[in-house]
C-alpha positions in Angstrom: 9.3 -35.4 -22.1 11.9 -35.8 -19.3 15.2 -34.0 -20.0 18.3 -34.1 -17.9 19.9 -30.7 -18.7 22.7 -31.1 -16.3 23.8 -34.4 -17.9 23.4 -32.9 -21.4 25.4 -29.8 -20.6 28.2 -32.0 -19.3 28.1 -34.4 -22.3 28.1 -31.4 -24.7 30.9 -29.7 -23.0 33.0 -32.8 -22.9 32.4 -33.4 -26.7 33.4 -29.7 -27.3 36.6 -30.1 -25.3 37.5 -33.3 -27.1 36.8 -32.6 -30.7 35.0 -29.3 -30.9 31.3 -28.9 -31.6 29.6 -27.7 -34.7 27.4 -24.6 -34.8 24.2 -26.5 -34.0 26.0 -28.4 -31.1 27.3 -25.1 -29.6 23.7 -23.7 -29.8 22.4 -26.7 -28.0 25.2 -26.4 -25.5 24.1 -22.7 -24.9 20.6 -23.8 -24.2 21.5 -26.6 -21.8 23.9 -24.2 -19.9 21.2 -21.4 -19.7 18.7 -23.9 -18.3 21.1 -25.0 -15.6 21.6 -21.5 -14.4 25.0 -20.9 -16.1 24.1 -17.8 -18.1 27.6 -16.5 -18.5 28.8 -19.9 -19.9 25.6 -20.0 -22.1 26.4 -16.6 -23.6 29.9 -17.8 -24.5 28.5 -20.9 -26.2 25.9 -19.0 -28.1 28.5 -16.3 -29.1 30.7 -19.1 -30.6 27.7 -20.7 -32.3 26.5 -17.3 -33.9 30.0 -16.7 -35.3 30.2 -20.2 -36.8 26.6 -19.8 -38.2 27.5 -16.4 -39.7 30.8 -17.7 -41.2 28.6 -20.3 -42.9 26.3 -17.8 -44.2 23.3 -18.9 -42.1 22.0 -15.5 -41.0 18.8 -16.6 -39.5 20.6 -19.2 -37.2 23.3 -16.7 -36.3 20.7 -14.1 -35.4 18.7 -16.6 -33.2 21.9 -17.1 -31.1 22.4 -13.5 -30.7 18.7 -13.0 -29.8 18.8 -15.5 -27.1 22.0 -13.9 -25.7 20.2 -10.5 -25.4 17.1 -12.2 -24.1 18.8 -14.1 -21.3 20.9 -11.1 -20.3 18.0 -8.9 -20.3 16.0 -11.2 -18.0 19.0 -11.2 -15.7 18.9 -7.4 -15.5 22.1 -6.8 -17.5 20.6 -4.0 -19.6 23.9 -2.6 -20.9 25.1 -6.0 -22.3 21.6 -6.8 -23.6 21.7 -3.5 -25.4 25.0 -4.2 -27.0 23.8 -7.6 -28.3 20.7 -5.9 -29.6 23.0 -3.7 -31.5 24.7 -6.8 -33.0 21.3 -8.1 -34.0 20.5 -4.8 -35.9 23.7 -5.3 -37.8 22.9 -9.0 -38.7 19.4 -8.0 -39.7 20.6 -5.4 -42.3 19.2 -6.4 -45.6 17.1 -9.2 -44.2 13.8 -10.1 -45.8 10.8 -8.5 -44.0 9.3 -11.9 -43.7 12.4 -13.7 -42.3 12.9 -15.0 -38.8 15.8 -12.6 -38.4 13.4 -9.6 -38.9 10.9 -11.1 -36.4 13.7 -11.4 -33.9 14.8 -7.8 -34.6 11.2 -6.6 -34.0 11.0 -8.6 -30.8 14.4 -7.1 -29.5 13.1 -3.6 -30.3 9.8 -4.3 -28.5 11.6 -5.6 -25.5 13.8 -2.6 -25.4 10.8 -0.3 -25.6 9.1 -2.3 -22.7 12.2 -2.0 -20.6 12.3 1.8 -21.0 8.7 2.1 -20.0 7.2 2.8 -23.5 4.3 0.3 -23.3 2.5 1.7 -26.4 5.6 1.3 -28.6 6.4 -2.1 -27.1 2.8 -3.3 -27.9 3.0 -1.9 -31.4 6.3 -3.5 -32.4 5.5 -6.8 -30.6 2.3 -7.0 -32.8 4.4 -6.6 -35.9 6.8 -9.4 -34.7 3.8 -11.7 -33.9 2.4 -11.1 -37.5 5.7 -12.2 -39.1 6.3 -15.1 -36.8 2.7 -16.3 -37.5 3.3 -16.3 -41.2 6.5 -18.2 -40.7 4.8 -20.8 -38.4 7.6 -20.1 -35.9 6.1 -21.1 -32.6 8.9 -19.8 -30.4 9.0 -16.3 -31.9 5.2 -16.1 -31.9 4.9 -17.0 -28.3 7.6 -14.5 -27.3 6.0 -11.8 -29.3 2.5 -12.4 -27.9 4.0 -12.4 -24.4 5.7 -8.9 -24.8 2.5 -7.6 -26.6 0.2 -8.9 -23.9 2.2 -7.4 -21.0 2.5 -4.0 -22.9 -1.3 -3.9 -23.7 -2.1 -4.5 -20.0 0.3 -1.9 -18.8 -1.0 0.5 -21.4 -4.6 0.3 -20.1 -5.9 -2.2 -22.7 -6.3 -5.3 -20.4 -8.8 -7.2 -22.6 -6.5 -7.1 -25.7 -3.5 -8.0 -23.6 -5.2 -10.9 -21.8 -6.3 -12.2 -25.2 -2.7 -12.3 -26.2 -1.9 -14.4 -23.1 -4.8 -16.7 -23.8 -3.1 -17.4 -27.2 0.1 -18.0 -25.6 -1.7 -20.7 -23.4 -2.8 -22.4 -26.5 0.5 -22.3 -28.3 2.3 -23.9 -25.2 -0.5 -26.5 -24.8 0.0 -27.6 -28.3 3.6 -28.6 -27.4 5.2 -26.7 -30.3 7.3 -24.5 -28.0 11.0 -25.1 -27.3 12.1 -25.5 -23.7 13.4 -22.1 -23.0 10.3 -20.4 -24.6 7.9 -22.8 -22.9 9.4 -21.9 -19.4 9.2 -18.2 -20.0 5.7 -18.6 -21.5 4.3 -20.5 -18.5 5.7 -17.8 -16.2 4.3 -15.0 -18.3 0.8 -16.5 -18.5 0.7 -17.3 -14.8 1.7 -13.7 -14.1 -1.0 -12.5 -16.4 -3.5 -14.6 -14.6 -2.5 -13.3 -11.2 -2.6 -9.7 -12.6 -6.3 -10.1 -13.3 -6.8 -12.5 -10.4 -7.9 -15.3 -12.6 -7.5 -18.0 -9.8 -8.7 -20.9 -11.7 -6.3 -20.4 -14.6 -3.5 -19.5 -12.4 -3.9 -22.7 -10.3 -4.2 -24.8 -13.5 -1.1 -23.2 -15.1 1.0 -23.2 -12.0 0.3 -27.0 -11.6 1.4 -27.3 -15.3 4.5 -25.4 -14.7 5.3 -27.5 -11.7 5.0 -30.6 -13.7 7.0 -29.2 -16.5 9.9 -28.1 -14.0 9.9 -31.5 -12.4 10.4 -33.0 -15.8 13.5 -30.9 -16.4 16.3 -32.3 -14.4 18.8 -29.6 -13.2 16.5 -26.9 -14.3 17.3 -23.5 -12.4 15.4 -20.8 -14.3 11.6 -20.8 -13.9 11.6 -23.1 -10.9 11.8 -20.1 -8.5 8.9 -18.4 -10.2 6.9 -21.5 -10.0 7.5 -21.9 -6.2 6.6 -18.2 -5.6 3.4 -18.5 -7.7 2.4 -21.6 -5.8 3.0 -19.8 -2.4 0.8 -16.9 -3.5 -2.1 -19.3 -4.4 -1.7 -21.2 -1.2 -2.1 -18.1 0.7 -5.3 -17.1 -1.1 -6.5 -20.7 -0.7 -6.1 -20.5 3.1 -3.1 -22.9 3.3 -1.0 -20.4 5.1 1.4 -22.8 6.8 1.9 -24.5 3.5 2.7 -21.1 1.9 5.3 -20.4 4.5 6.9 -23.7 3.9 6.8 -23.2 0.2 8.5 -19.7 0.5 11.1 -21.4 2.7 11.7 -24.0 0.0 12.4 -21.2 -2.4 15.9 -20.7 -0.9 18.1 -18.7 -3.2 16.6 -19.7 -6.5 16.0 -16.8 -8.9 12.4 -16.0 -9.5 12.5 -13.8 -12.5 9.8 -11.8 -10.8 9.9 -8.1 -9.6 12.3 -7.7 -6.6 10.5 -7.7 -3.3 7.7 -10.0 -4.3 8.9 -12.7 -1.9 9.3 -10.4 1.0 5.8 -9.0 0.3 4.3 -12.5 0.5 6.0 -13.2 3.8 4.8 -9.8 5.1 1.2 -10.7 4.2 1.4 -14.1 6.0 2.8 -12.4 9.1 0.2 -9.7 9.1 -2.6 -12.2 8.7 -1.3 -14.3 11.5 -1.0 -11.2 13.8 2.8 -11.0 13.9 3.1 -7.2 13.6 6.9 -7.0 14.1 7.7 -9.6 11.5 5.1 -8.0 9.0 6.6 -4.6 9.5 10.1 -5.8 8.8 9.1 -7.8 5.7 7.1 -4.8 4.4 10.2 -2.7 4.7 12.3 -5.4 2.9 9.8 -5.4 0.1 9.9 -1.6 -0.2 13.7 -1.6 -0.1 13.7 -4.0 -3.0 11.3 -1.9 -5.0 8.1 -3.6 -4.4 5.2 -1.3 -3.2 4.2 -2.5 0.2 0.6 -1.6 -0.3 -2.1 -2.3 0.5 -0.7 -4.8 3.1 1.1 -2.1 4.9 -2.1 0.2 5.1 -4.1 -2.7 6.6 -1.2 -3.1 9.2 -1.2 0.6 9.9 -4.9 0.5 10.6 -4.4 -2.2 13.3 -1.7 0.1 14.8 -4.2 3.0 15.0 -2.6 4.9 12.2 -5.5 5.4 9.7 -4.2 8.6 8.3 -0.9 6.9 7.4 -2.8 4.0 5.9 -5.0 6.2 3.6 -2.0 8.3 2.6 -0.2 5.1 1.5 -3.2 3.8 -0.5 -3.7 7.1 -2.3 0.0 7.4 -3.3 0.0 3.7 -4.5 -3.3 4.1 -6.6 -1.7 7.3 -8.2 1.2 5.1 -9.5 -1.3 3.4 -12.0 -0.7 -0.2 -10.6 -1.9 -3.2 -12.8 -5.5 -4.3 -12.5 -5.3 -6.9 -9.7 -3.2 -4.7 -7.5 -5.5 -1.7 -8.2 -8.4 -3.8 -7.1 -6.7 -4.8 -3.9 -5.9 -1.2 -3.2 -9.5 0.0 -3.7 -10.8 -2.8 -1.7 -8.6 -1.9 1.2 -9.4 1.8 0.7 -13.1 1.3 0.8 -12.9 -0.8 4.0 -10.6 1.7 5.7 -12.5 4.8 4.8 -15.8 3.3 6.1 -14.0 2.5 9.5 -12.8 6.1 9.5 -16.4 7.4 8.9 -15.6 8.7 5.4 -18.7 7.2 3.6 -18.4 9.4 0.5 -14.7 8.4 0.1 -15.6 4.8 0.5 -18.4 5.1 -2.1 -15.9 6.6 -4.7 -13.5 3.6 -4.0 -16.4 1.1 -4.4 -17.5 2.8 -7.6 -14.0 2.7 -9.1 -13.7 -1.0 -8.1 -17.0 -1.7 -9.8 -15.7 0.0 -13.0 -12.5 -2.0 -12.7 -14.4 -5.4 -12.2 -16.5 -4.7 -15.4 -13.2 -4.3 -17.4 -11.3 -7.2 -15.8 -14.3 -9.6 -15.7 -12.9 -12.1 -13.2 -14.8 -13.7 -10.4 -12.2 -12.5 -7.8 -12.3 -8.8 -8.7 -16.0 -8.9 -9.1 -16.4 -10.4 -5.6 -14.2 -7.6 -4.3 -16.5 -5.1 -6.0 -19.6 -6.7 -4.6 -18.4 -6.7 -1.1 -17.2 -3.1 -1.3 -20.7 -2.2 -2.6 -22.3 -4.1 0.2 -20.2 -2.3 2.7 -21.3 1.1 1.4 -24.9 0.0 1.2 -24.9 -1.0 4.8 -23.3 2.3 5.8 -26.0 4.1 3.8 -28.7 2.4 5.8 -29.7 0.1 3.0 -28.9 -3.2 4.5 -31.7 -5.0 2.8 -30.2 -4.0 -0.6 -26.8 -5.0 0.6 -27.6 -8.6 1.6 -28.1 -10.1 -1.9 -24.9 -8.4 -3.2 -22.9 -9.7 -0.2 -24.3 -13.2 -0.5 -23.2 -13.2 -4.1 -19.8 -12.1 -3.0 -19.6 -14.8 -0.4 -20.7 -17.6 -2.9 -18.0 -16.4 -5.2 -15.3 -16.5 -2.6 -16.3 -19.8 -1.4 -16.6 -21.3 -5.0 -13.1 -20.2 -6.0 -11.6 -21.5 -2.7 -10.7 -18.3 -0.9 -11.8 -19.0 2.8 -10.3 -15.9 4.4 -12.0 -13.5 2.0 -15.3 -15.5 2.4 -15.1 -15.2 6.2 -14.4 -11.4 5.9 -17.4 -11.1 3.7 -19.6 -13.0 6.3 -18.7 -10.3 8.9 -20.2 -7.7 6.5 -23.2 -9.9 6.1 -23.5 -10.1 9.9 -23.4 -6.3 10.1 -26.3 -6.0 7.5 -28.3 -8.6 9.4 -27.8 -6.7 12.7 -28.9 -3.5 11.0 -32.0 -5.2 10.1 -32.6 -6.3 13.7 -31.9 -10.0 13.0 -29.4 -10.7 15.7 -29.7 -14.4 15.4 -28.5 -14.3 11.8 -25.8 -12.0 12.7 -24.5 -14.1 15.4 -24.5 -17.2 13.1 -22.6 -15.3 10.5 -20.0 -14.2 13.1 -19.6 -17.7 14.5 -19.1 -19.1 11.1 -16.5 -16.5 10.3 -14.8 -17.2 13.7 -14.5 -20.9 12.8 -12.7 -20.1 9.6 -10.5 -17.7 11.3 -9.5 -20.3 13.8 -8.8 -22.9 11.2 -6.6 -20.3 9.3 -4.8 -19.0 12.5 -6.1 -15.3 11.6 -5.0 -14.0 15.0 -5.7 -10.4 14.2 -9.4 -11.1 13.0 -10.0 -13.2 16.1 -8.9 -10.4 18.3 -11.4 -8.1 16.5 -14.1 -10.6 17.3 -13.1 -10.7 20.9 -13.5 -6.9 21.1 -9.7 -6.3 20.9 -9.0 -4.5 17.6 -6.0 -2.9 19.1 -4.1 -6.1 19.6 -3.7 -5.8 23.3 -4.6 -8.6 25.6 -8.3 -9.5 25.8 -10.3 -9.3 29.0 -9.7 -13.0 29.8 -6.0 -12.5 30.5 -3.7 -13.4 27.4 -6.2 -15.9 26.2 -8.8 -15.4 23.5 -12.4 -16.5 24.3 -12.0 -19.6 22.0 -8.7 -20.6 23.9 -10.6 -20.2 27.2 -13.1 -22.7 25.8 -10.3 -25.1 24.9 -8.8 -24.7 28.4 -12.1 -25.5 30.1 -12.6 -28.7 27.9 -8.9 -29.8 28.5 -9.5 -29.3 32.3 -12.6 -31.7 32.0 -10.3 -34.4 30.6 -11.4 -34.2 26.9 -8.8 -35.2 24.2 -8.3 -33.1 21.0 -10.7 -35.2 19.0 -13.5 -34.7 21.4 -12.8 -31.0 21.7 -12.9 -30.6 18.1 -16.3 -32.4 17.8 -17.7 -30.3 20.7 -16.5 -26.9 19.2 -17.1 -27.9 15.5 -13.4 -27.2 14.5 -10.6 -29.4 13.3 -8.2 -31.4 15.4 -5.4 -29.5 13.9 -7.0 -26.2 15.1 -7.5 -27.6 18.5 -3.8 -28.7 18.6 -2.8 -25.2 17.6 -5.0 -23.7 20.4 -3.5 -25.9 23.0 0.0 -24.9 21.8 -0.9 -21.3 22.0 -2.2 -21.7 25.5 1.0 -23.5 26.6 3.2 -20.7 25.1 1.2 -17.8 26.4 0.9 -19.1 30.0 4.4 -20.6 30.1 3.0 -24.1 31.0 4.6 -27.4 30.4 1.7 -29.8 29.6 -2.1 -30.4 29.7 -2.0 -31.2 33.3 -0.7 -27.7 34.0 -3.5 -26.2 31.8 -6.0 -28.2 34.1 -4.4 -26.7 37.2 -4.5 -23.3 35.7 -8.2 -23.6 34.8 -9.1 -24.5 38.4 -6.9 -21.8 39.9 -8.5 -19.1 37.8 -12.1 -20.3 38.2 -12.5 -21.3 34.6 -14.1 -24.5 35.7 -16.1 -25.4 39.0 -13.7 -26.2 41.9 
């Protein structure tokens, strides 16, 4: 249902100014103000509503207003104020029935407080109690919120299966349409975050699309829209739409995301690293770290390209020791296995691959399993067991391809190529490398292309400032072929050809295609 929260907030505020609103009207005004990003005004409206309900003897309604005040202030990071309102809720709940909404809200507030102080076990225990009471009351809003807190706490406490089961139930409750708008938005964001934590791409994509539709139906909505945009950018990056991901991050503007600080900067850093822009990536990783977001494993992968393998491994070891959530831990172990093998530490890589395999068994998502299979394949190749590695690597490649993760699929093909080469099948190895190259070209994965051109350090390749593929494009431009013809000849997209032409013009400081032709003849790239 389409709701214009801005118009509703204005109408309710006008009615309040003219004749005063009753308690229910003030509670609705508080909701409208919160959903339009005016939290301080919402708190004032809910405070008035709670006092009016309390004067009328409606403890449950008064407690609900107090609960929402604490909830919104806590989400904004105002822990001191949220704590004060939690104390008010404790006072209201004195003598309340154990089976009342007020008791469920009190348990929820206590669980949230335990979560904010880092006591995941206590948060899960109390949130489960709140869920039981809310379920008996058939109060969908309180049940969803309790399951959200419980799910997050269980995952953080090392019980991912139970935690994910809570989030699955949140999905079902929201899908039934029984949740209020403020709870639905919070629930969508929590579910998507849960999906991304375990790298469940299919569900994350499905629920991000649902959140996007829901946000679009809420005119004037401010909360949750930023989280939706940032989630979409993350999924676009994984899906290979890197330019779209950059545009999406730009569209985020100053919207609040409700996500951990530094997440946007980390996404920007990753896109810059993948595109080969070392300086921008370095700056963005620092911004992420300054905001409190661990810059690993992206920073470690950047350090390797800078020739700083020791620093890369030190960063990964430190990040792993911090007990990150499952998906982040999988990314760290994946990077550790790759970097240790490159450094010749096969035993260290084997340990990382084994840990990743154990994690995949617990998380049970296709993404983490593909990471584990690829890591195992890398180790098997290093152990001289290329024949055993091939079926494992092929399984990983199929998984990446099926889930729509082209970069990861292409990286896996390079490991397949190494296995084929170890078995003496140079033809198969060459075809795997060529297939990976085409994907990297379409994506604009400059760093990977430099590796394939024998330039892992990032300095200029042997053919001057141009990569070997750019030289091919120059030769075809000099022969008078248009972008469509070049794309057909090289089995790449027209968009990729256009990017190569633009890169050539920028690198060589040339004005147009005619200048490219002249350059080709002057440097002997085509017969004179």
